[in-house]
VOVEX-625956 format. One record per residue (C-alpha): residue number from 1; residue in one letter; y, x, z. Coordinates in Angstrom, 1 decimal. Layout:
<atoms>
<num = NUM | residuo = a | north = Y | east = X | up = Z>
...
</atoms>
This chain:
<atoms>
<num = 1 | residuo = x | north = 1.5 | east = 11.7 | up = 17.2>
<num = 2 | residuo = x | north = 2.6 | east = 8.4 | up = 18.7>
<num = 3 | residuo = x | north = 0.6 | east = 5.4 | up = 17.5>
<num = 4 | residuo = x | north = 2.3 | east = 3.5 | up = 14.7>
<num = 5 | residuo = x | north = 1.4 | east = -0.1 | up = 14.0>
<num = 6 | residuo = x | north = 2.2 | east = -2.4 | up = 11.2>
<num = 7 | residuo = x | north = 5.2 | east = -4.6 | up = 11.8>
<num = 8 | residuo = x | north = 6.7 | east = -7.3 | up = 9.6>
<num = 9 | residuo = x | north = 9.0 | east = -5.9 | up = 7.0>
<num = 10 | residuo = x | north = 11.5 | east = -8.1 | up = 5.1>
<num = 11 | residuo = x | north = 13.2 | east = -7.4 | up = 1.8>
<num = 12 | residuo = x | north = 15.5 | east = -9.5 | up = -0.4>
<num = 13 | residuo = x | north = 12.6 | east = -11.5 | up = -1.9>
<num = 14 | residuo = x | north = 9.5 | east = -10.4 | up = 0.1>
<num = 15 | residuo = x | north = 7.9 | east = -10.5 | up = 3.5>
<num = 16 | residuo = x | north = 5.4 | east = -7.8 | up = 4.2>
<num = 17 | residuo = x | north = 3.1 | east = -9.3 | up = 6.9>
<num = 18 | residuo = x | north = 0.6 | east = -7.3 | up = 8.9>
<num = 19 | residuo = x | north = -2.8 | east = -7.9 | up = 7.4>
<num = 20 | residuo = x | north = -5.0 | east = -10.5 | up = 9.2>
<num = 21 | residuo = x | north = -8.6 | east = -11.6 | up = 8.6>
<num = 22 | residuo = x | north = -7.2 | east = -15.0 | up = 7.8>
<num = 23 | residuo = x | north = -5.5 | east = -13.7 | up = 4.7>
<num = 24 | residuo = x | north = -8.8 | east = -13.1 | up = 3.0>
<num = 25 | residuo = x | north = -9.2 | east = -16.4 | up = 1.3>
<num = 26 | residuo = x | north = -5.9 | east = -16.5 | up = -0.4>
<num = 27 | residuo = x | north = -6.1 | east = -12.7 | up = -1.2>
<num = 28 | residuo = x | north = -9.5 | east = -13.1 | up = -2.8>
<num = 29 | residuo = x | north = -7.8 | east = -15.3 | up = -5.4>
<num = 30 | residuo = x | north = -4.8 | east = -13.0 | up = -5.7>
<num = 31 | residuo = x | north = -7.1 | east = -9.9 | up = -6.3>
<num = 32 | residuo = x | north = -9.7 | east = -11.7 | up = -8.5>
<num = 33 | residuo = x | north = -8.8 | east = -10.2 | up = -11.8>
<num = 34 | residuo = x | north = -11.2 | east = -7.4 | up = -12.8>
<num = 35 | residuo = x | north = -8.4 | east = -5.7 | up = -14.7>
<num = 36 | residuo = x | north = -6.9 | east = -4.7 | up = -11.3>
<num = 37 | residuo = x | north = -9.8 | east = -2.3 | up = -11.0>
<num = 38 | residuo = x | north = -9.3 | east = -0.6 | up = -14.4>
<num = 39 | residuo = x | north = -8.0 | east = 2.6 | up = -12.8>
<num = 40 | residuo = x | north = -9.5 | east = 2.5 | up = -9.3>
<num = 41 | residuo = x | north = -13.1 | east = 1.4 | up = -10.2>
<num = 42 | residuo = x | north = -15.2 | east = -1.3 | up = -8.6>
<num = 43 | residuo = x | north = -14.6 | east = -5.0 | up = -8.9>
<num = 44 | residuo = x | north = -13.0 | east = -7.9 | up = -7.0>
<num = 45 | residuo = x | north = -14.4 | east = -8.7 | up = -3.6>
<num = 46 | residuo = x | north = -15.4 | east = -12.3 | up = -2.9>
<num = 47 | residuo = x | north = -14.0 | east = -14.0 | up = 0.2>
<num = 48 | residuo = x | north = -16.8 | east = -12.9 | up = 2.5>
<num = 49 | residuo = x | north = -16.6 | east = -9.3 | up = 1.5>
<num = 50 | residuo = x | north = -12.8 | east = -9.3 | up = 1.8>
<num = 51 | residuo = x | north = -13.0 | east = -10.9 | up = 5.2>
<num = 52 | residuo = x | north = -15.4 | east = -8.2 | up = 6.3>
<num = 53 | residuo = x | north = -13.2 | east = -5.5 | up = 4.9>
<num = 54 | residuo = x | north = -10.0 | east = -7.0 | up = 6.5>
<num = 55 | residuo = x | north = -11.9 | east = -7.2 | up = 9.8>
<num = 56 | residuo = x | north = -12.6 | east = -3.4 | up = 9.6>
<num = 57 | residuo = x | north = -9.0 | east = -2.6 | up = 8.6>
<num = 58 | residuo = x | north = -7.6 | east = -4.8 | up = 11.3>
<num = 59 | residuo = x | north = -9.8 | east = -3.0 | up = 13.9>
<num = 60 | residuo = x | north = -8.0 | east = 0.3 | up = 13.0>
<num = 61 | residuo = x | north = -9.2 | east = 3.8 | up = 12.3>
<num = 62 | residuo = x | north = -12.0 | east = 5.1 | up = 14.4>
<num = 63 | residuo = x | north = -9.9 | east = 8.3 | up = 14.6>
<num = 64 | residuo = x | north = -7.2 | east = 7.7 | up = 17.2>
<num = 65 | residuo = x | north = -4.9 | east = 10.3 | up = 15.5>
<num = 66 | residuo = x | north = -5.0 | east = 8.3 | up = 12.2>
<num = 67 | residuo = x | north = -3.2 | east = 5.0 | up = 11.7>
<num = 68 | residuo = x | north = -4.4 | east = 2.4 | up = 9.2>
<num = 69 | residuo = x | north = -1.4 | east = 0.2 | up = 8.3>
<num = 70 | residuo = x | north = -2.0 | east = -2.7 | up = 6.0>
<num = 71 | residuo = x | north = 0.3 | east = -5.6 | up = 4.9>
<num = 72 | residuo = x | north = 0.0 | east = -8.6 | up = 2.6>
<num = 73 | residuo = x | north = 3.0 | east = -9.2 | up = 0.4>
<num = 74 | residuo = x | north = 4.4 | east = -12.7 | up = 0.4>
<num = 75 | residuo = x | north = 6.9 | east = -13.8 | up = -2.2>
<num = 76 | residuo = x | north = 9.3 | east = -15.9 | up = -0.1>
<num = 77 | residuo = x | north = 10.1 | east = -18.2 | up = -3.0>
<num = 78 | residuo = x | north = 7.0 | east = -20.4 | up = -3.1>
<num = 79 | residuo = x | north = 5.5 | east = -18.7 | up = 0.0>
<num = 80 | residuo = x | north = 2.5 | east = -17.3 | up = -2.0>
<num = 81 | residuo = x | north = 0.7 | east = -14.0 | up = -1.2>
<num = 82 | residuo = x | north = 1.0 | east = -11.7 | up = -4.2>
<num = 83 | residuo = x | north = -0.6 | east = -8.4 | up = -3.2>
<num = 84 | residuo = x | north = -0.9 | east = -5.7 | up = -0.6>
<num = 85 | residuo = x | north = 0.6 | east = -2.4 | up = 0.5>
<num = 86 | residuo = x | north = -1.0 | east = 0.1 | up = 2.8>
<num = 87 | residuo = x | north = -0.4 | east = 3.4 | up = 4.5>
<num = 88 | residuo = x | north = -2.8 | east = 5.7 | up = 6.2>
<num = 89 | residuo = x | north = -0.8 | east = 7.9 | up = 8.6>
<num = 90 | residuo = x | north = -2.3 | east = 11.2 | up = 9.7>
<num = 91 | residuo = x | north = -0.9 | east = 14.1 | up = 11.7>
<num = 92 | residuo = x | north = -0.1 | east = 17.4 | up = 10.1>
<num = 93 | residuo = x | north = 1.5 | east = 20.7 | up = 11.1>
<num = 94 | residuo = x | north = 4.8 | east = 19.4 | up = 9.6>
<num = 95 | residuo = x | north = 4.8 | east = 16.0 | up = 11.2>
<num = 96 | residuo = x | north = 3.0 | east = 12.7 | up = 10.2>
<num = 97 | residuo = x | north = 2.0 | east = 12.2 | up = 6.6>
<num = 98 | residuo = x | north = 1.4 | east = 8.8 | up = 5.1>
<num = 99 | residuo = x | north = -0.8 | east = 8.2 | up = 2.1>
<num = 100 | residuo = x | north = 0.3 | east = 4.9 | up = 0.5>
<num = 101 | residuo = x | north = -1.1 | east = 2.5 | up = -2.0>
<num = 102 | residuo = x | north = -0.2 | east = -0.9 | up = -3.4>
<num = 103 | residuo = x | north = -1.6 | east = -3.7 | up = -5.6>
<num = 104 | residuo = x | north = 0.0 | east = -6.9 | up = -6.9>
<num = 105 | residuo = x | north = -2.1 | east = -9.7 | up = -8.4>
<num = 106 | residuo = x | north = -1.9 | east = -10.0 | up = -12.2>
<num = 107 | residuo = x | north = 0.1 | east = -13.3 | up = -12.2>
<num = 108 | residuo = x | north = 2.9 | east = -11.6 | up = -10.3>
<num = 109 | residuo = x | north = 3.1 | east = -8.3 | up = -12.1>
<num = 110 | residuo = x | north = 6.2 | east = -7.2 | up = -14.1>
<num = 111 | residuo = x | north = 8.6 | east = -8.8 | up = -11.7>
<num = 112 | residuo = x | north = 9.4 | east = -5.8 | up = -9.6>
<num = 113 | residuo = x | north = 7.4 | east = -7.0 | up = -6.6>
<num = 114 | residuo = x | north = 5.3 | east = -3.8 | up = -6.2>
<num = 115 | residuo = x | north = 8.4 | east = -1.6 | up = -6.5>
<num = 116 | residuo = x | north = 10.3 | east = -3.7 | up = -4.0>
<num = 117 | residuo = x | north = 7.3 | east = -3.7 | up = -1.6>
<num = 118 | residuo = x | north = 6.5 | east = 0.0 | up = -1.9>
<num = 119 | residuo = x | north = 10.2 | east = 1.0 | up = -1.5>
<num = 120 | residuo = x | north = 10.4 | east = -1.2 | up = 1.6>
<num = 121 | residuo = x | north = 7.2 | east = 0.4 | up = 3.0>
<num = 122 | residuo = x | north = 8.5 | east = 4.0 | up = 2.4>
<num = 123 | residuo = x | north = 11.8 | east = 3.1 | up = 4.0>
<num = 124 | residuo = x | north = 10.0 | east = 1.6 | up = 7.0>
<num = 125 | residuo = x | north = 7.8 | east = 4.7 | up = 7.4>
<num = 126 | residuo = x | north = 10.9 | east = 6.9 | up = 7.2>
<num = 127 | residuo = x | north = 12.7 | east = 5.0 | up = 9.9>
<num = 128 | residuo = x | north = 9.5 | east = 5.4 | up = 12.0>
<num = 129 | residuo = x | north = 9.6 | east = 9.2 | up = 11.7>
<num = 130 | residuo = x | north = 7.1 | east = 9.6 | up = 8.8>
<num = 131 | residuo = x | north = 9.0 | east = 11.8 | up = 6.3>
<num = 132 | residuo = x | north = 6.2 | east = 12.9 | up = 4.0>
<num = 133 | residuo = x | north = 4.6 | east = 10.2 | up = 1.9>
<num = 134 | residuo = x | north = 2.0 | east = 10.7 | up = -0.8>
<num = 135 | residuo = x | north = 0.3 | east = 8.4 | up = -3.3>
<num = 136 | residuo = x | north = -2.5 | east = 9.2 | up = -5.7>
<num = 137 | residuo = x | north = -2.1 | east = 7.7 | up = -9.2>
<num = 138 | residuo = x | north = -4.3 | east = 7.8 | up = -12.2>
<num = 139 | residuo = x | north = -2.4 | east = 9.7 | up = -15.0>
<num = 140 | residuo = x | north = -2.6 | east = 6.8 | up = -17.4>
<num = 141 | residuo = x | north = -1.4 | east = 4.1 | up = -14.9>
<num = 142 | residuo = x | north = 2.3 | east = 4.1 | up = -16.0>
<num = 143 | residuo = x | north = 3.1 | east = 0.9 | up = -14.0>
<num = 144 | residuo = x | north = 1.9 | east = 2.5 | up = -10.8>
<num = 145 | residuo = x | north = 3.9 | east = 5.7 | up = -11.7>
<num = 146 | residuo = x | north = 7.0 | east = 3.5 | up = -12.1>
<num = 147 | residuo = x | north = 6.4 | east = 2.0 | up = -8.6>
<num = 148 | residuo = x | north = 6.0 | east = 5.4 | up = -7.1>
<num = 149 | residuo = x | north = 9.4 | east = 6.5 | up = -8.7>
<num = 150 | residuo = x | north = 11.0 | east = 3.4 | up = -7.4>
<num = 151 | residuo = x | north = 9.7 | east = 4.2 | up = -3.9>
<num = 152 | residuo = x | north = 11.3 | east = 7.7 | up = -4.1>
<num = 153 | residuo = x | north = 8.1 | east = 9.7 | up = -4.8>
<num = 154 | residuo = x | north = 7.9 | east = 12.4 | up = -7.5>
<num = 155 | residuo = x | north = 4.8 | east = 13.7 | up = -9.4>
<num = 156 | residuo = x | north = 3.4 | east = 17.0 | up = -8.3>
<num = 157 | residuo = x | north = 1.1 | east = 19.5 | up = -9.9>
<num = 158 | residuo = x | north = -1.6 | east = 18.5 | up = -7.4>
<num = 159 | residuo = x | north = -4.7 | east = 16.5 | up = -8.4>
<num = 160 | residuo = x | north = -7.3 | east = 14.7 | up = -6.3>
<num = 161 | residuo = x | north = -10.4 | east = 13.1 | up = -7.8>
<num = 162 | residuo = x | north = -8.7 | east = 12.8 | up = -11.2>
<num = 163 | residuo = x | north = -5.5 | east = 11.3 | up = -9.9>
<num = 164 | residuo = x | north = -2.1 | east = 13.0 | up = -9.7>
<num = 165 | residuo = x | north = -0.5 | east = 13.4 | up = -6.3>
<num = 166 | residuo = x | north = 3.0 | east = 11.9 | up = -6.0>
<num = 167 | residuo = x | north = 5.0 | east = 13.0 | up = -3.0>
<num = 168 | residuo = x | north = 8.2 | east = 12.3 | up = -1.1>
<num = 169 | residuo = x | north = 9.1 | east = 15.0 | up = 1.3>
<num = 170 | residuo = x | north = 11.9 | east = 15.5 | up = 3.8>
<num = 171 | residuo = x | north = 15.0 | east = 17.2 | up = 2.5>
<num = 172 | residuo = x | north = 16.0 | east = 20.5 | up = 3.8>
</atoms>
């Protein structure tokens, strides 16, 4: 598998910017609502913990066959960071597979930001040759299910750690 690296992605309203350690301070505020962890567990990271986490993510996967791709989502109007999208790209017998995830801070929810960012990410992955995309979504997280639908993923009968697997696969 050829190495794939995060590149800037632009949509009508958003800029998806490759994650940098310097984003930690603003993102700590964006992700500070404990409600964001209702379905995934844990709690918000403080600036130091987020800086450390972003440093690890920016360094990349220790497995050279696996790509860790992470972006912050900036709403162009106002220039504020609003969330993140990510993809872990791994090889498979049928070509690369990306497991994707997204989160948008509470003040920016219900504006279509996550749907727009996730759809842009999936489109970018597709143009880069990644045809199979999966997401794992808690069965009661209807907002995240709606984002997955908007990104072209469909629910499957597969489950992983209590979450339903959603998938977009190549046609044909």
